[in-house]
DRENTORKOL-3810 file (N, C-alpha, C; in nm, 4 decimals):
REM DRENTORKOL-3810
@n.u->-4.9969; n.v->-16.4724; n.w->11.9634; ca.u->-5.0299; ca.v->-16.6339; ca.w->12.0464; c.u->-5.1788; c.v->-16.6073; c.w->12.1406
@n.u->-5.2902; n.v->-16.7072; n.w->12.1232; ca.u->-5.4560; ca.v->-16.6754; ca.w->12.1842; c.u->-5.3806; c.v->-16.6843; c.w->12.3414
@n.u->-5.4438; n.v->-16.6181; n.w->12.4239; ca.u->-5.3954; ca.v->-16.6416; ca.w->12.5887; c.u->-5.5644; c.v->-16.7322; c.w->12.6443
@n.u->-5.6429; n.v->-16.7033; n.w->12.5361; ca.u->-5.8398; ca.v->-16.7312; ca.w->12.5541; c.u->-5.9272; c.v->-16.7896; c.w->12.4302
@n.u->-5.9621; n.v->-16.8857; n.w->12.4937; ca.u->-6.0106; ca.v->-16.9217; ca.w->12.3883; c.u->-6.2145; c.v->-17.0017; c.w->12.4588
@n.u->-6.3014; n.v->-16.9636; n.w->12.3208; ca.u->-6.4055; ca.v->-16.9605; ca.w->12.3484; c.u->-6.4261; c.v->-17.1068; c.w->12.2879
@n.u->-6.4943; n.v->-17.2496; n.w->12.3196; ca.u->-6.5387; ca.v->-17.3822; ca.w->12.2717; c.u->-6.6473; c.v->-17.4364; c.w->12.2909
@n.u->-6.7266; n.v->-17.5188; n.w->12.2438; ca.u->-6.8445; ca.v->-17.6330; ca.w->12.3418; c.u->-6.8342; c.v->-17.7292; c.w->12.3542
@n.u->-6.8106; n.v->-17.7952; n.w->12.4610; ca.u->-6.7615; ca.v->-17.9290; ca.w->12.4912; c.u->-6.9047; c.v->-17.9552; c.w->12.5703
@n.u->-6.9489; n.v->-18.0875; n.w->12.5745; ca.u->-7.0537; ca.v->-18.0842; ca.w->12.6386; c.u->-7.1989; c.v->-18.0792; c.w->12.6017
@n.u->-7.2305; n.v->-17.9987; n.w->12.4495; ca.u->-7.3580; ca.v->-17.9083; ca.w->12.4582; c.u->-7.3395; c.v->-17.8088; c.w->12.5672
@n.u->-7.1894; n.v->-17.7048; n.w->12.6276; ca.u->-7.2249; ca.v->-17.5588; ca.w->12.6731; c.u->-7.1124; c.v->-17.5813; c.w->12.6242
@n.u->-7.0790; n.v->-17.4241; n.w->12.6084; ca.u->-7.0016; ca.v->-17.2716; ca.w->12.5453; c.u->-6.9292; c.v->-17.2807; c.w->12.6972
@n.u->-6.7880; n.v->-17.2660; n.w->12.6777; ca.u->-6.7479; ca.v->-17.2607; ca.w->12.7915; c.u->-6.5921; c.v->-17.1745; c.w->12.7165
@n.u->-6.5419; n.v->-17.1436; n.w->12.8408; ca.u->-6.4611; ca.v->-17.0614; ca.w->12.8131; c.u->-6.3302; c.v->-17.0406; c.w->12.9091
@n.u->-6.1945; n.v->-17.1058; n.w->12.8539; ca.u->-6.1520; ca.v->-17.0635; ca.w->13.0082; c.u->-5.9758; c.v->-16.9471; c.w->12.9518
@n.u->-5.8781; n.v->-16.9692; n.w->13.0070; ca.u->-5.7728; ca.v->-16.8804; ca.w->12.9824; c.u->-5.6074; c.v->-16.9544; c.w->13.0347
@n.u->-5.4987; n.v->-16.9080; n.w->12.9452; ca.u->-5.4256; ca.v->-16.9975; ca.w->12.9654; c.u->-5.3709; c.v->-16.9545; c.w->13.1042
@n.u->-5.4013; n.v->-16.8783; n.w->13.1310; ca.u->-5.3504; ca.v->-16.7469; ca.w->13.2845; c.u->-5.4278; c.v->-16.8714; c.w->13.3841
@n.u->-5.4850; n.v->-16.9021; n.w->13.3977; ca.u->-5.5752; ca.v->-17.0142; ca.w->13.5040; c.u->-5.5268; c.v->-17.1613; c.w->13.5030
@n.u->-5.4896; n.v->-17.2669; n.w->13.6344; ca.u->-5.4498; ca.v->-17.3047; ca.w->13.6657; c.u->-5.5793; c.v->-17.4142; c.w->13.5853
@n.u->-5.5141; n.v->-17.5061; n.w->13.5459; ca.u->-5.5645; ca.v->-17.6737; ca.w->13.4659; c.u->-5.6609; c.v->-17.5744; c.w->13.3823
@n.u->-5.6336; n.v->-17.4793; n.w->13.3178; ca.u->-5.7655; ca.v->-17.4824; ca.w->13.1997; c.u->-5.6873; c.v->-17.6297; c.w->13.1231
@n.u->-5.7432; n.v->-17.5448; n.w->13.0783; ca.u->-5.8197; ca.v->-17.6966; ca.w->12.9286; c.u->-5.8108; c.v->-17.6189; c.w->12.7808
@n.u->-5.8378; n.v->-17.7024; n.w->12.6569; ca.u->-5.8108; ca.v->-17.7223; ca.w->12.5360; c.u->-5.8952; c.v->-17.7868; c.w->12.4704
@n.u->-5.9847; n.v->-17.8070; n.w->12.4162; ca.u->-6.0372; ca.v->-17.9056; ca.w->12.3132; c.u->-5.9352; c.v->-17.9368; c.w->12.2324
@n.u->-5.9519; n.v->-18.0980; n.w->12.1836; ca.u->-5.9041; ca.v->-18.1769; ca.w->12.0750; c.u->-5.9618; c.v->-18.2489; c.w->12.0489
@n.u->-5.9718; n.v->-18.2693; n.w->11.8970; ca.u->-6.0825; ca.v->-18.3800; ca.w->11.8208; c.u->-5.9519; c.v->-18.4929; c.w->11.8445
@n.u->-5.9733; n.v->-18.5867; n.w->11.8379; ca.u->-5.9101; ca.v->-18.7243; ca.w->11.7822; c.u->-5.9250; c.v->-18.7550; c.w->11.6866
@n.u->-5.8200; n.v->-18.8767; n.w->11.6098; ca.u->-5.8610; ca.v->-18.9055; ca.w->11.5083; c.u->-5.9967; c.v->-18.9521; c.w->11.4788
@n.u->-6.0434; n.v->-19.0757; n.w->11.5703; ca.u->-6.1714; ca.v->-19.1415; ca.w->11.6180; c.u->-6.2800; c.v->-19.0018; c.w->11.5466
@n.u->-6.2274; n.v->-18.8907; n.w->11.6210; ca.u->-6.3985; ca.v->-18.7663; ca.w->11.5700; c.u->-6.4386; c.v->-18.7962; c.w->11.7552
@n.u->-6.3612; n.v->-18.7603; n.w->11.8271; ca.u->-6.3804; ca.v->-18.7292; ca.w->11.9678; c.u->-6.3270; c.v->-18.6566; c.w->12.0263
@n.u->-6.3969; n.v->-18.5523; n.w->12.1240; ca.u->-6.3265; ca.v->-18.4468; ca.w->12.1957; c.u->-6.3325; c.v->-18.4766; c.w->12.3007
@n.u->-6.1793; n.v->-18.4622; n.w->12.3173; ca.u->-6.0887; ca.v->-18.4354; ca.w->12.4789; c.u->-6.0889; c.v->-18.3204; c.w->12.5169
@n.u->-6.0812; n.v->-18.3309; n.w->12.6633; ca.u->-6.0042; ca.v->-18.2025; ca.w->12.7579; c.u->-5.8924; c.v->-18.2527; c.w->12.7720
@n.u->-5.7719; n.v->-18.1218; n.w->12.6914; ca.u->-5.6682; ca.v->-18.1924; ca.w->12.7405; c.u->-5.5758; c.v->-18.0688; c.w->12.8183
@n.u->-5.5065; n.v->-18.0791; n.w->12.8757; ca.u->-5.4497; ca.v->-17.9369; ca.w->12.9786; c.u->-5.3964; c.v->-17.8632; c.w->12.9061
@n.u->-5.4042; n.v->-17.7164; n.w->12.9216; ca.u->-5.3188; ca.v->-17.6815; ca.w->12.8357; c.u->-5.1629; c.v->-17.5710; c.w->12.8606
@n.u->-5.0171; n.v->-17.6527; n.w->12.8033; ca.u->-4.9450; ca.v->-17.5881; ca.w->12.8681; c.u->-4.8958; c.v->-17.6323; c.w->13.0287
@n.u->-4.8252; n.v->-17.5265; n.w->13.0519; ca.u->-4.7498; ca.v->-17.6018; ca.w->13.1656; c.u->-4.7300; c.v->-17.3997; c.w->13.2703
@n.u->-4.7852; n.v->-17.3477; n.w->13.3353; ca.u->-4.7449; ca.v->-17.2900; ca.w->13.4330; c.u->-4.6378; c.v->-17.2752; c.w->13.5463
@n.u->-4.6117; n.v->-17.1736; n.w->13.5846; ca.u->-4.4912; ca.v->-17.1599; ca.w->13.7307; c.u->-4.5394; c.v->-17.2513; c.w->13.8142
@n.u->-4.6819; n.v->-17.1754; n.w->13.8489; ca.u->-4.7601; ca.v->-17.2202; ca.w->13.9627; c.u->-4.8479; c.v->-17.3719; c.w->13.9786
@n.u->-4.8062; n.v->-17.4629; n.w->13.8170; ca.u->-4.9012; ca.v->-17.6036; ca.w->13.8268; c.u->-4.7970; c.v->-17.6734; c.w->13.9172
@n.u->-4.9312; n.v->-17.7782; n.w->14.0216; ca.u->-4.8653; ca.v->-17.8643; ca.w->14.0808; c.u->-4.7691; c.v->-17.9316; c.w->14.0080
@n.u->-4.8171; n.v->-17.9918; n.w->13.8863; ca.u->-4.7455; ca.v->-18.1151; ca.w->13.8161; c.u->-4.5878; c.v->-18.0768; c.w->13.7512
@n.u->-4.5104; n.v->-18.1801; n.w->13.8395; ca.u->-4.3954; ca.v->-18.1272; ca.w->13.7683; c.u->-4.2540; c.v->-18.1853; c.w->13.6697
@n.u->-4.2187; n.v->-18.1562; n.w->13.6059; ca.u->-4.1577; ca.v->-18.3038; ca.w->13.5204; c.u->-4.0895; c.v->-18.1456; c.w->13.4267
@n.u->-4.0796; n.v->-18.2483; n.w->13.2901; ca.u->-3.9357; ca.v->-18.1731; ca.w->13.2700; c.u->-4.0611; c.v->-18.1092; c.w->13.1277
@n.u->-4.1827; n.v->-18.1133; n.w->13.1052; ca.u->-4.1977; ca.v->-18.0127; ca.w->13.0355; c.u->-4.2159; c.v->-17.8777; c.w->13.0358
@n.u->-4.1437; n.v->-17.8171; n.w->12.9692; ca.u->-4.1318; ca.v->-17.6173; ca.w->12.9404; c.u->-4.2520; c.v->-17.5958; c.w->13.0026
@n.u->-4.2266; n.v->-17.4773; n.w->13.0594; ca.u->-4.3203; ca.v->-17.3746; ca.w->13.0946; c.u->-4.3782; c.v->-17.2483; c.w->13.0037
@n.u->-4.4954; n.v->-17.2240; n.w->12.9743; ca.u->-4.5861; ca.v->-17.2303; ca.w->12.8539; c.u->-4.6990; c.v->-17.2623; c.w->12.7779
@n.u->-4.7215; n.v->-17.2141; n.w->12.6947; ca.u->-4.8506; ca.v->-17.2735; ca.w->12.6345; c.u->-4.8875; c.v->-17.2443; c.w->12.4895
@n.u->-4.7539; n.v->-17.2388; n.w->12.4804; ca.u->-4.7386; ca.v->-17.2452; ca.w->12.2824; c.u->-4.6389; c.v->-17.3265; c.w->12.2123
@n.u->-4.6031; n.v->-17.3587; n.w->12.1260; ca.u->-4.4976; ca.v->-17.4227; ca.w->12.1019; c.u->-4.5498; c.v->-17.3249; c.w->11.9459
@n.u->-4.3860; n.v->-17.2767; n.w->11.8615; ca.u->-4.3489; ca.v->-17.1946; ca.w->11.7735; c.u->-4.3543; c.v->-17.3462; c.w->11.6625
@n.u->-4.4155; n.v->-17.3303; n.w->11.5596; ca.u->-4.4024; ca.v->-17.3728; ca.w->11.4670; c.u->-4.2649; c.v->-17.4353; c.w->11.4385
@n.u->-4.1982; n.v->-17.3657; n.w->11.3633; ca.u->-4.0674; ca.v->-17.3401; ca.w->11.3550; c.u->-3.9785; c.v->-17.4164; c.w->11.4646
@n.u->-3.9976; n.v->-17.3793; n.w->11.5629; ca.u->-3.9213; ca.v->-17.4820; ca.w->11.6866; c.u->-3.9288; c.v->-17.6299; c.w->11.6747
@n.u->-4.0612; n.v->-17.6473; n.w->11.6465; ca.u->-4.1249; ca.v->-17.7947; ca.w->11.5988; c.u->-4.1079; c.v->-17.8570; c.w->11.4981
@n.u->-4.0939; n.v->-17.7904; n.w->11.3896; ca.u->-3.9943; ca.v->-17.8333; ca.w->11.2680; c.u->-3.8291; c.v->-17.8522; c.w->11.3042
@n.u->-3.8088; n.v->-17.7684; n.w->11.3276; ca.u->-3.6425; ca.v->-17.8015; ca.w->11.4146; c.u->-3.5388; c.v->-17.8751; c.w->11.4716
@n.u->-3.7161; n.v->-17.9732; n.w->11.5324; ca.u->-3.6416; ca.v->-18.0916; ca.w->11.6075; c.u->-3.5972; c.v->-18.0231; c.w->11.7794
@n.u->-3.6580; n.v->-17.9661; n.w->11.8238; ca.u->-3.6712; ca.v->-17.9153; ca.w->11.9301; c.u->-3.7704; c.v->-17.9150; c.w->12.0413
@n.u->-3.9180; n.v->-18.0041; n.w->12.0013; ca.u->-3.9757; ca.v->-18.0446; ca.w->12.0931; c.u->-3.9447; c.v->-18.1967; c.w->12.0730
@n.u->-3.8903; n.v->-18.2260; n.w->12.0130; ca.u->-3.9396; ca.v->-18.3986; ca.w->11.9787; c.u->-3.8842; c.v->-18.4615; c.w->12.0752
@n.u->-3.7978; n.v->-18.4547; n.w->12.2019; ca.u->-3.8231; ca.v->-18.5239; ca.w->12.3035; c.u->-4.0150; c.v->-18.5604; c.w->12.3815
@n.u->-4.0390; n.v->-18.4705; n.w->12.3108; ca.u->-4.2053; ca.v->-18.4666; ca.w->12.3646; c.u->-4.3023; c.v->-18.5994; c.w->12.3144
@n.u->-4.2208; n.v->-18.5948; n.w->12.2018; ca.u->-4.2878; ca.v->-18.6390; ca.w->12.0374; c.u->-4.4354; c.v->-18.5954; c.w->12.0388
@n.u->-4.4531; n.v->-18.5253; n.w->11.9420; ca.u->-4.5648; ca.v->-18.3451; ca.w->11.9305; c.u->-4.6139; c.v->-18.4701; c.w->11.7792
@n.u->-4.8028; n.v->-18.4384; n.w->11.8000; ca.u->-4.8411; ca.v->-18.4641; ca.w->11.6690; c.u->-4.9100; c.v->-18.3611; c.w->11.7036
@n.u->-4.9510; n.v->-18.3234; n.w->11.5678; ca.u->-5.0427; ca.v->-18.2205; ca.w->11.4759; c.u->-5.2071; c.v->-18.2675; c.w->11.5678
@n.u->-5.2354; n.v->-18.1763; n.w->11.5647; ca.u->-5.3868; ca.v->-18.1803; ca.w->11.6426; c.u->-5.5105; c.v->-18.0577; c.w->11.6314
@n.u->-5.6366; n.v->-18.0878; n.w->11.5846; ca.u->-5.7158; ca.v->-18.0046; ca.w->11.6114; c.u->-5.8406; c.v->-17.9880; c.w->11.7073
@n.u->-5.8119; n.v->-17.8028; n.w->11.6930; ca.u->-5.8393; ca.v->-17.7664; ca.w->11.8824; c.u->-5.9620; c.v->-17.6812; c.w->11.7877
@n.u->-6.0890; n.v->-17.7638; n.w->11.8314; ca.u->-6.2017; ca.v->-17.6744; ca.w->11.7900; c.u->-6.2762; c.v->-17.5663; c.w->11.8242
@n.u->-6.1991; n.v->-17.4514; n.w->11.8511; ca.u->-6.2197; ca.v->-17.3661; ca.w->11.9295; c.u->-6.2929; c.v->-17.2932; c.w->11.8962
@n.u->-6.4166; n.v->-17.1279; n.w->11.8631; ca.u->-6.5230; ca.v->-17.0984; ca.w->11.7977; c.u->-6.4774; c.v->-16.9837; c.w->11.8215
@n.u->-6.3493; n.v->-16.9120; n.w->11.9412; ca.u->-6.3148; ca.v->-16.7616; ca.w->11.8965; c.u->-6.1907; c.v->-16.8217; c.w->12.0207
@n.u->-6.1075; n.v->-16.7048; n.w->11.9339; ca.u->-5.9837; ca.v->-16.6627; ca.w->12.0472; c.u->-5.9575; c.v->-16.5515; c.w->12.0685
@n.u->-5.9092; n.v->-16.5409; n.w->12.2037; ca.u->-5.8647; ca.v->-16.3597; ca.w->12.2287; c.u->-5.7080; c.v->-16.3642; c.w->12.2782
@n.u->-5.6516; n.v->-16.2610; n.w->12.2170; ca.u->-5.4918; ca.v->-16.2590; ca.w->12.2007; c.u->-5.4129; c.v->-16.0901; c.w->12.2678
@n.u->-5.3386; n.v->-16.0847; n.w->12.2736; ca.u->-5.3412; ca.v->-15.9408; ca.w->12.3654; c.u->-5.2352; c.v->-15.8467; c.w->12.2472
@n.u->-5.1851; n.v->-15.7493; n.w->12.2001; ca.u->-5.1194; ca.v->-15.6825; ca.w->12.1607; c.u->-5.0290; c.v->-15.5871; c.w->12.2201
@n.u->-4.9191; n.v->-15.5729; n.w->12.1449; ca.u->-4.8058; ca.v->-15.5175; ca.w->12.2247; c.u->-4.7917; c.v->-15.4632; c.w->12.3849
@n.u->-4.9153; n.v->-15.3885; n.w->12.3634; ca.u->-4.8922; ca.v->-15.3233; ca.w->12.4955; c.u->-5.0157; c.v->-15.3524; c.w->12.6309
@n.u->-5.0573; n.v->-15.4953; n.w->12.6041; ca.u->-5.0678; ca.v->-15.6090; ca.w->12.6533; c.u->-5.2584; c.v->-15.5878; c.w->12.6804
@n.u->-5.3332; n.v->-15.4760; n.w->12.6111; ca.u->-5.4958; ca.v->-15.4746; ca.w->12.5752; c.u->-5.5544; c.v->-15.6275; c.w->12.5260
END
């Protein structure tokens, strides 16, 4: 799972990491507009509610109905690059 992404927004190159509060990802809407949306939920985030903690949803969990109460919809995230960690945290 990616822990960081690089993308272009408003003619600027941007980088974000999930661990940073307020991290946002670019999402292409159906009408071609690009919007920045919050990336998941961290335990220290100010927002509360019943959205699960974390920044990822496994496809088999979505297909299995685990996320149905959140009304998931597929989106395109136009990232130019991403960062992942290996099992040793590198």
